[in-house]
C-alpha positions as CSV (number, residue, x, y, z in Angstrom):
1,M,-53.3,40.8,228.4
2,A,-56.0,41.9,226.0
3,Q,-55.0,42.6,222.4
4,H,-54.4,46.2,221.7
5,P,-56.5,47.9,219.1
6,A,-54.8,48.9,215.9
7,H,-54.9,52.6,214.9
8,Q,-54.6,53.6,211.3
9,H,-52.0,56.2,210.1
10,T,-51.6,57.2,206.4
11,H,-48.2,58.1,205.0
12,Q,-47.0,59.4,201.6
13,H,-44.1,57.0,201.5
14,A,-43.6,53.5,200.3
15,H,-42.2,50.8,202.5
16,Q,-42.2,47.7,200.4
17,H,-39.5,45.2,201.4
18,A,-40.7,42.0,199.9
19,H,-38.2,40.7,202.4
20,E,-37.7,37.1,201.3
21,H,-33.9,36.8,201.4
22,G,-31.8,35.2,204.0
23,H,-33.1,31.7,204.2
24,G,-31.7,29.5,201.4
25,Q,-32.3,32.0,198.5
26,G,-29.8,31.9,195.7
27,Q,-27.4,34.7,194.9
28,P,-29.4,36.1,191.9
29,D,-32.5,36.4,194.0
30,D,-30.5,38.0,196.7
31,Q,-29.3,40.6,194.2
32,H,-32.9,41.2,193.0
33,M,-34.1,41.7,196.5
34,A,-31.2,44.0,197.3
35,D,-32.2,46.1,194.4
36,M,-35.8,46.3,195.7
37,L,-34.6,47.2,199.2
38,D,-32.3,49.9,197.9
39,L,-35.2,51.4,195.9
40,D,-37.4,51.2,198.9
41,A,-34.8,53.2,200.9
42,L,-35.5,56.2,198.6
43,V,-39.1,56.4,200.0
44,A,-39.1,54.5,203.2
45,G,-37.1,56.8,205.4
46,P,-40.0,59.0,206.7
47,L,-42.2,56.0,207.4
48,L,-39.4,54.2,209.2
49,D,-38.7,57.3,211.3
50,E,-42.3,57.2,212.4
51,L,-42.1,53.5,213.2
52,T,-38.9,53.9,215.2
53,G,-40.4,56.8,217.0
54,W,-43.4,54.7,217.9
55,A,-41.0,52.0,219.1
56,A,-39.0,54.6,221.2
57,E,-42.2,55.4,223.1
58,H,-42.1,51.8,224.5
59,A,-38.3,51.3,224.7
60,P,-36.1,51.7,227.8
61,A,-35.1,55.2,228.7
62,T,-31.5,54.4,227.6
63,V,-31.0,52.4,224.5
64,R,-27.3,51.5,223.9
65,D,-27.5,48.0,222.3
66,V,-29.8,47.3,219.4
67,V,-30.1,44.2,217.2
68,D,-31.7,44.5,213.7
69,L,-32.7,40.9,212.7
70,G,-33.1,40.4,209.0
71,A,-31.5,43.8,208.3
72,G,-31.3,43.6,204.5
73,T,-29.5,46.4,202.9
74,G,-29.7,48.6,206.0
75,T,-32.7,50.9,205.6
76,G,-34.0,49.9,209.0
77,T,-30.6,50.0,210.6
78,L,-30.2,53.6,209.4
79,A,-33.6,54.6,210.9
80,L,-32.6,52.9,214.2
81,A,-29.4,54.8,214.2
82,R,-31.2,58.1,213.7
83,R,-33.7,57.3,216.4
84,F,-31.2,56.0,219.0
85,P,-28.0,58.1,218.5
86,A,-26.2,56.6,221.4
87,A,-26.8,53.0,220.4
88,R,-24.6,50.4,218.8
89,I,-26.5,48.4,216.3
90,T,-25.8,44.8,215.3
91,S,-27.3,44.2,211.9
92,V,-28.0,40.5,211.2
93,D,-28.7,39.0,207.8
94,A,-27.9,35.6,206.2
95,A,-27.2,37.0,202.7
96,P,-23.7,38.4,202.0
97,A,-25.1,40.5,199.1
98,M,-27.4,42.3,201.6
99,L,-24.6,42.9,204.1
100,D,-22.3,44.3,201.4
101,R,-24.8,47.0,200.6
102,L,-25.5,47.5,204.3
103,R,-21.8,48.2,204.9
104,S,-21.8,50.7,202.1
105,A,-25.0,52.4,203.3
106,T,-23.8,52.7,206.9
107,V,-20.1,53.5,206.4
108,A,-20.5,57.0,207.8
109,L,-21.7,55.5,211.1
110,G,-18.4,53.9,211.7
111,D,-18.3,51.3,214.5
112,R,-21.8,52.1,215.6
113,V,-23.0,49.5,213.1
114,V,-21.7,45.9,213.2
115,P,-22.9,43.8,210.3
116,L,-23.2,40.1,211.2
117,E,-23.8,37.3,208.8
118,A,-25.9,34.7,210.5
119,D,-28.8,32.3,209.6
120,L,-31.6,32.8,212.0
121,D,-32.8,29.3,211.2
122,Q,-29.8,28.2,213.2
123,G,-31.0,30.1,216.3
124,W,-29.9,33.3,218.0
125,P,-26.3,34.4,217.1
126,V,-24.3,33.2,220.1
127,D,-22.2,36.4,220.4
128,L,-25.2,38.7,221.0
129,A,-26.4,39.1,224.6
130,A,-28.7,41.4,226.5
131,P,-29.8,43.9,223.9
132,D,-32.0,46.9,224.9
133,L,-34.0,46.6,221.7
134,V,-34.5,43.8,219.1
135,W,-36.0,45.0,215.9
136,S,-37.3,42.6,213.2
137,A,-39.1,44.0,210.2
138,L,-40.7,41.7,207.6
139,A,-38.4,38.9,208.6
140,L,-39.6,36.7,211.5
141,H,-42.3,34.9,209.4
142,H,-39.6,33.7,207.1
143,V,-37.7,31.9,209.9
144,A,-38.2,28.1,209.9
145,D,-39.1,28.0,213.6
146,P,-40.1,31.5,214.7
147,V,-41.4,30.4,218.1
148,R,-37.9,29.0,219.0
149,L,-36.4,32.3,217.9
150,L,-38.9,34.3,220.0
151,D,-38.1,32.2,223.0
152,E,-34.4,32.8,222.5
153,I,-35.0,36.6,222.1
154,R,-37.0,36.6,225.3
155,D,-34.3,34.9,227.3
156,R,-31.6,37.3,226.0
157,L,-33.3,40.7,226.2
158,A,-32.1,43.1,228.8
159,P,-34.3,43.1,231.9
160,D,-36.2,46.1,230.6
161,G,-35.5,45.3,226.9
162,L,-38.1,45.6,224.1
163,L,-38.9,43.4,221.1
164,V,-40.4,45.2,218.1
165,L,-41.9,43.2,215.2
166,V,-43.0,44.7,211.9
167,E,-45.1,42.7,209.4
168,M,-47.0,43.5,206.2
169,D,-50.7,42.8,206.6
170,A,-51.1,41.6,203.0
171,P,-49.0,41.7,199.8
172,P,-48.9,45.2,198.3
173,T,-50.9,46.1,195.3
174,Y,-50.0,48.7,192.6
175,L,-52.2,48.2,189.6
176,P,-55.7,49.6,188.8
177,H,-58.4,46.9,188.6
178,D,-58.5,47.3,184.8
179,V,-55.0,47.8,183.3
180,G,-56.5,48.3,179.8
181,H,-55.4,44.9,178.5
182,G,-56.7,41.4,179.2
183,R,-59.3,40.7,181.9
184,P,-59.8,43.1,184.8
185,G,-58.6,42.0,188.2
186,L,-55.1,40.8,187.0
187,E,-53.4,41.7,190.3
188,D,-55.9,39.8,192.4
189,R,-55.2,36.7,190.3
190,L,-51.4,37.3,190.6
191,H,-51.7,37.3,194.4
192,D,-53.9,34.2,194.3
193,A,-51.3,32.5,192.2
194,V,-48.5,33.5,194.6
195,D,-50.5,32.2,197.6
196,T,-51.0,28.9,195.8
197,G,-47.2,28.8,195.2
198,G,-46.5,28.9,198.9
199,M,-45.7,32.6,199.8
200,D,-45.3,32.7,203.5
201,P,-48.2,34.1,205.6
202,H,-47.9,37.3,207.5
203,P,-49.3,36.4,210.9
204,D,-50.7,38.3,213.8
205,W,-48.1,37.7,216.5
206,T,-50.1,38.8,219.5
207,D,-51.3,35.4,220.7
208,T,-48.0,33.8,220.0
209,L,-46.1,36.5,221.9
210,E,-48.3,36.3,224.9
211,A,-48.2,32.5,224.9
212,H,-44.4,32.6,225.0
213,G,-43.7,34.8,227.9
214,Y,-44.1,38.3,226.5
215,D,-46.3,41.2,227.5
216,V,-47.5,43.0,224.4
217,V,-47.4,46.7,225.3
218,G,-48.3,48.1,221.9
219,C,-49.8,47.1,218.6
220,E,-50.6,49.6,215.7
221,S,-51.2,49.5,212.0
222,F,-49.8,51.9,209.5
223,A,-51.2,52.3,206.0
224,V,-48.6,53.3,203.5
225,T,-48.7,55.0,200.1
226,T,-46.4,57.0,197.9
227,A,-47.0,60.1,195.9
228,D,-43.9,59.9,193.7
229,P,-44.9,58.3,190.3
230,S,-41.4,57.6,189.1
231,T,-40.3,55.8,192.2
232,L,-43.6,54.0,192.5
233,A,-43.3,52.8,188.9
234,R,-39.8,51.4,189.5
235,L,-40.8,49.7,192.7
236,A,-43.9,48.2,191.0
237,H,-41.8,46.9,188.2
238,L,-39.3,45.2,190.5
239,F,-42.1,43.7,192.6
240,L,-44.1,42.4,189.7
241,T,-41.0,41.0,188.2
242,H,-40.5,39.0,191.4
243,V,-44.2,37.9,191.3
244,R,-43.8,36.9,187.7
245,S,-40.9,34.6,188.6
246,R,-43.0,33.0,191.4
247,T,-46.2,32.5,189.3
248,A,-45.0,31.5,185.8
249,D,-46.6,28.0,185.9
250,D,-49.8,29.1,187.7
251,L,-51.1,31.9,185.5
252,A,-53.5,31.6,182.6
253,A,-51.9,32.3,179.2
254,D,-53.7,35.6,178.8
255,D,-52.6,36.8,182.2
256,R,-49.0,35.9,181.5
257,A,-49.3,37.9,178.2
258,T,-50.7,40.9,180.0
259,L,-48.1,40.8,182.8
260,D,-45.3,40.5,180.2
261,L,-46.7,43.5,178.5
262,L,-46.7,45.5,181.7
263,L,-43.1,44.4,182.4
264,G,-41.8,45.1,178.9
265,D,-40.2,48.2,177.5
266,G,-43.1,49.4,175.4
267,P,-45.6,52.2,176.1
268,D,-47.8,49.9,178.2
269,S,-45.0,49.1,180.7
270,V,-45.6,49.9,184.3
271,L,-42.5,52.1,184.1
272,H,-44.5,54.5,181.9
273,R,-47.9,54.4,183.6
274,R,-49.2,57.2,185.8
275,D,-52.2,55.3,187.2
276,L,-50.3,53.2,189.8
277,E,-51.2,53.4,193.4
278,L,-49.5,51.6,196.3
279,R,-52.0,50.0,198.7
280,A,-50.3,48.4,201.6
281,S,-50.1,48.4,205.4
282,R,-47.8,47.4,208.2
283,T,-48.6,46.2,211.7
284,V,-46.1,46.8,214.5
285,W,-45.9,45.0,217.9
286,A,-43.9,46.1,220.9
287,A,-43.4,43.4,223.6
288,R,-41.4,43.0,226.8
289,R,-40.5,39.9,228.8
290,A,-43.5,39.2,231.0
């Protein structure tokens, strides 16, 4: 089928997962990512409610079995539980630190949420069959063989089941072009360095889905921002700390010095700035077995 045009929606919420856990990451990095995901949960709820509402428009009339692949600390699981109140949700992640937080976040839902530790690089978890909805947000492109996993999802979906994929279109940006120290354009150079260091791409899944037995029934883009300076500052600090750890050997000395200034405790720290602005977008695909 022809690719669906993407429509733009603007939101006053952040939804930055930087979702890179679950595939061979060490425990300290898992803890850092869990912190970022928990902070994201403070601002992501309204956006996720809209994304799950969009998904519900394409989902079967009755949704009773949902799988959240790469569930992280549970923000998406909670949104799915709100959207599909009769559903049982299996929340899959490879990182025990993520699942510990997910259990705490979803305790009020009782047995509606089933955390499952599983490495998607090893394929579809064998005890999951015929879900009505499979949701994967910012996770599929981190799988070693995503095409194999897509084939396995297709074969296991309920006859009228739906796959929903969410990806970021590009890494988020937070800083003004000129931060007042060093050379302008620091954040562009940071992202260039991260790309050089091998950050996974965020692909357009349309052609891949259609080539592997799916009918893409919807595709939309959502632009995301936040209006809360304090939360944005904390999110930016966590994200830039992660970027700093990824780019230490690839930055010029003056850029390292500026970034360290922004991540420090002084008056120039991003934690104290009020000129930050989140610029990011998400694309969502809905697909059924063809």
